[in-house]
C-alpha positions as CSV (number, residue, x, y, z in Angstrom):
1,M,101.6,-38.0,24.5
2,L,102.2,-41.0,26.7
3,R,105.0,-41.4,29.2
4,T,106.1,-44.2,31.7
5,F,107.4,-41.6,34.3
6,G,110.9,-42.8,33.9
7,L,112.3,-45.0,36.7
8,L,110.0,-43.9,39.3
9,P,107.6,-46.6,40.7
10,R,104.1,-45.9,39.1
11,D,101.8,-46.4,41.9
12,E,98.5,-46.5,40.0
13,S,96.2,-46.0,43.0
14,F,97.3,-42.2,43.1
15,F,95.8,-42.0,39.5
16,E,92.8,-44.1,40.4
17,L,91.9,-41.7,43.2
18,F,92.4,-38.7,41.1
19,E,90.0,-40.4,38.6
20,Q,87.5,-40.9,41.5
21,Q,87.8,-37.1,42.0
22,A,87.0,-36.5,38.5
23,N,83.9,-38.6,38.6
24,V,82.9,-36.8,41.7
25,L,83.1,-33.6,40.0
26,R,80.8,-34.9,37.2
27,E,78.2,-35.9,39.6
28,C,77.6,-32.1,40.1
29,L,76.5,-31.7,36.3
30,P,72.9,-33.1,36.7
31,I,72.3,-30.9,39.7
32,L,73.5,-27.8,37.7
33,T,71.3,-28.9,34.7
34,A,68.3,-29.2,36.9
35,M,68.9,-25.7,38.4
36,R,69.0,-24.2,34.8
37,K,65.6,-25.9,33.8
38,A,63.5,-25.9,36.9
39,D,60.7,-23.5,37.6
40,A,61.0,-23.9,41.2
41,V,63.6,-24.3,43.7
42,D,64.1,-27.7,44.8
43,P,65.7,-28.5,48.4
44,H,67.1,-31.8,47.1
45,W,69.7,-29.6,45.1
46,A,71.5,-28.8,48.3
47,I,71.2,-32.2,49.9
48,A,72.6,-33.9,46.9
49,M,75.5,-31.5,46.5
50,Q,76.3,-31.9,50.1
51,A,76.7,-35.6,49.7
52,I,78.9,-35.0,46.7
53,E,81.1,-32.7,48.5
54,Q,81.4,-35.0,51.4
55,H,82.5,-37.8,48.9
56,G,85.0,-35.4,47.6
57,D,86.4,-34.5,51.2
58,R,86.9,-38.4,51.7
59,L,88.9,-38.7,48.4
60,T,91.0,-35.6,49.4
61,S,91.9,-37.1,52.8
62,S,92.7,-40.3,51.2
63,L,95.0,-38.7,48.7
64,I,96.7,-36.6,51.4
65,R,97.2,-39.6,53.7
66,K,98.5,-41.6,51.0
67,T,100.9,-39.0,49.9
68,E,102.2,-38.8,53.6
69,Q,102.5,-42.6,53.9
70,T,104.3,-43.3,50.4
71,F,107.9,-43.2,50.6
72,V,108.4,-42.5,46.7
73,T,105.4,-41.2,44.9
74,P,105.0,-41.1,41.0
75,L,104.6,-37.3,41.0
76,D,106.1,-34.6,43.3
77,R,104.4,-34.5,46.6
78,E,103.6,-31.0,46.5
79,D,102.0,-31.4,43.2
80,I,99.8,-34.4,44.5
81,L,98.6,-32.4,47.3
82,A,98.0,-29.2,45.3
83,L,95.8,-30.9,42.7
84,A,93.9,-32.8,45.5
85,V,93.2,-29.6,47.3
86,A,92.4,-27.7,44.0
87,V,89.8,-30.2,42.9
88,D,88.3,-30.0,46.5
89,D,88.1,-26.3,46.4
90,V,85.9,-26.4,43.1
91,L,83.4,-28.7,45.1
92,D,83.4,-26.3,48.1
93,F,82.5,-23.3,46.0
94,I,80.0,-25.1,44.0
95,E,78.4,-26.5,47.3
96,E,78.2,-23.0,48.7
97,F,76.4,-21.3,45.8
98,I,73.9,-24.2,45.6
99,I,73.1,-24.1,49.4
100,K,72.7,-20.4,49.4
101,L,70.5,-20.8,46.3
102,V,68.2,-23.2,48.1
103,D,68.3,-21.2,51.4
104,Y,67.3,-18.0,49.5
105,Q,64.6,-20.0,47.5
106,L,66.0,-18.0,44.6
107,L,64.9,-19.0,41.2
108,P,67.7,-18.7,38.8
109,D,67.2,-15.8,36.2
110,E,68.7,-16.1,32.7
111,A,72.0,-14.6,33.8
112,L,72.4,-17.1,36.5
113,K,71.5,-19.9,34.3
114,T,74.2,-18.8,32.0
115,F,76.4,-18.9,34.8
116,F,75.5,-22.5,36.0
117,E,76.0,-23.5,32.3
118,L,79.6,-22.0,32.4
119,V,80.3,-23.7,35.6
120,S,79.2,-27.0,34.1
121,M,81.6,-26.6,31.3
122,A,84.4,-25.7,33.4
123,V,83.9,-28.8,35.6
124,T,83.6,-30.9,32.5
125,Y,86.9,-29.5,31.3
126,I,88.8,-30.1,34.5
127,A,87.5,-33.6,35.1
128,E,88.7,-34.6,31.5
129,G,92.0,-32.9,32.4
130,V,92.5,-34.9,35.7
131,V,91.8,-38.1,33.9
132,R,94.5,-37.3,31.2
133,L,96.9,-37.1,34.0
134,R,97.5,-40.8,34.1
135,G,99.1,-40.8,30.4
136,L,100.1,-37.1,30.4
137,Q,97.7,-36.7,27.3
138,S,97.9,-33.1,25.9
139,L,95.6,-30.5,27.6
140,N,96.0,-27.9,25.2
141,E,92.5,-28.0,23.7
142,L,91.0,-28.2,27.1
143,R,93.0,-25.2,28.5
144,D,91.9,-23.0,25.6
145,K,88.2,-24.0,26.3
146,M,88.8,-23.1,30.0
147,K,90.2,-19.8,29.3
148,E,87.2,-19.0,27.2
149,C,85.0,-20.1,29.7
150,E,86.8,-18.0,32.3
151,H,86.6,-14.9,30.2
152,R,83.0,-15.3,29.6
153,A,82.4,-15.6,33.3
154,D,84.4,-12.6,34.1
155,E,82.4,-10.6,31.8
156,L,79.0,-11.8,32.8
157,V,79.8,-11.3,36.6
158,R,80.8,-7.6,35.8
159,V,77.5,-6.9,34.2
160,I,75.6,-8.6,37.1
161,I,77.3,-6.6,39.8
162,K,76.8,-3.4,37.9
163,E,73.2,-4.1,37.5
164,S,72.8,-5.1,41.3
165,Y,73.4,-1.5,42.2
166,E,70.7,0.1,39.6
167,V,67.2,0.9,40.8
168,T,65.1,2.8,38.4
169,V,62.1,5.0,38.9
170,A,60.0,2.5,37.3
171,E,60.4,0.3,40.2
172,I,59.0,2.9,42.4
173,A,55.8,4.1,40.4
174,K,54.5,3.4,36.9
175,E,55.6,5.9,34.0
176,G,53.5,9.1,34.2
177,E,52.1,8.4,37.5
178,A,52.4,11.4,40.2
179,R,52.1,10.6,43.7
180,P,54.0,10.7,46.9
181,I,56.4,7.7,47.7
182,T,54.6,5.3,50.2
183,A,55.9,2.7,52.6
184,G,54.9,0.1,50.3
185,D,57.0,1.5,47.5
186,L,60.1,1.4,49.7
187,Q,59.3,-1.9,50.7
188,R,59.1,-3.1,47.1
189,I,62.4,-1.0,46.5
190,F,64.1,-2.9,49.4
191,T,62.8,-6.3,48.2
192,F,63.9,-5.7,44.7
193,Y,67.4,-4.6,45.7
194,L,67.7,-7.5,48.1
195,D,66.9,-9.8,45.3
196,K,69.6,-8.5,43.1
197,R,72.0,-8.6,45.9
198,K,71.2,-12.4,46.1
199,H,71.5,-12.8,42.5
200,R,75.0,-11.1,42.6
201,E,76.2,-13.2,45.6
202,I,75.4,-16.4,43.6
203,A,77.0,-15.1,40.5
204,E,80.3,-14.1,42.5
205,L,80.4,-17.6,44.1
206,S,79.8,-19.3,40.6
207,E,82.8,-17.0,39.3
208,A,84.8,-18.3,42.1
209,A,84.2,-21.8,41.2
210,I,85.1,-21.3,37.6
211,D,88.3,-19.4,39.0
212,A,89.0,-22.6,41.1
213,C,88.7,-24.8,37.9
214,E,91.3,-22.7,36.3
215,R,93.6,-23.3,39.2
216,V,93.2,-27.0,38.6
217,F,94.6,-26.4,35.4
218,H,97.4,-24.3,36.7
219,V,98.5,-27.4,38.9
220,L,98.2,-29.6,36.1
221,R,100.5,-27.5,33.8
222,N,103.2,-27.6,36.7
223,V,102.9,-31.3,36.7
224,Y,103.4,-31.4,32.9
225,L,106.2,-29.2,33.0
226,K,108.1,-31.3,35.3
227,E,107.1,-34.7,33.8
228,L,107.2,-34.1,30.1
């Protein structure tokens, strides 16, 4: 559905700034794809993501400043501010888990690769949702996809958290081997457990990024309820 926003002045620059935010969100996608496919951790992932997040911060500041300086805005001020901040939160969470992944030199396992794919999907959905704001086009299909993505993330993080607390005897000694536990065994257990904790931390931040994407849709829904 298309709408002309009634008698309110249609300041296109607000929508242009939101669409620039959507483009910045999409800039994360090649990094997330590279993280799923790489066989080694690349420090450039963090450097590139930091630049993307800083660009996003500038756009958020521009939207906030413009909202404060504009007498009559095309949408409610609180909705403009809420959407700008919600999108910025997504970038913050993605930046955080990418930087930690690089700092830990943690090569993603299959579970984390799945998580990064889910983050990519969620980012794609909200970027498209933000673009549709200009014409108030239907978000129903995107919302359904976003909910499914969030449900999958919730299930996956529960599995990762559960497994992060599990350490089997096989991690200490080979099957059928009878011998005292050595300091080396304990060091291997500690390293193994620490690695699981790192995976869990990245997974939890990835889930937080997906939850932040869901909040973007909540803000968009509020806008649509007021404007349609």
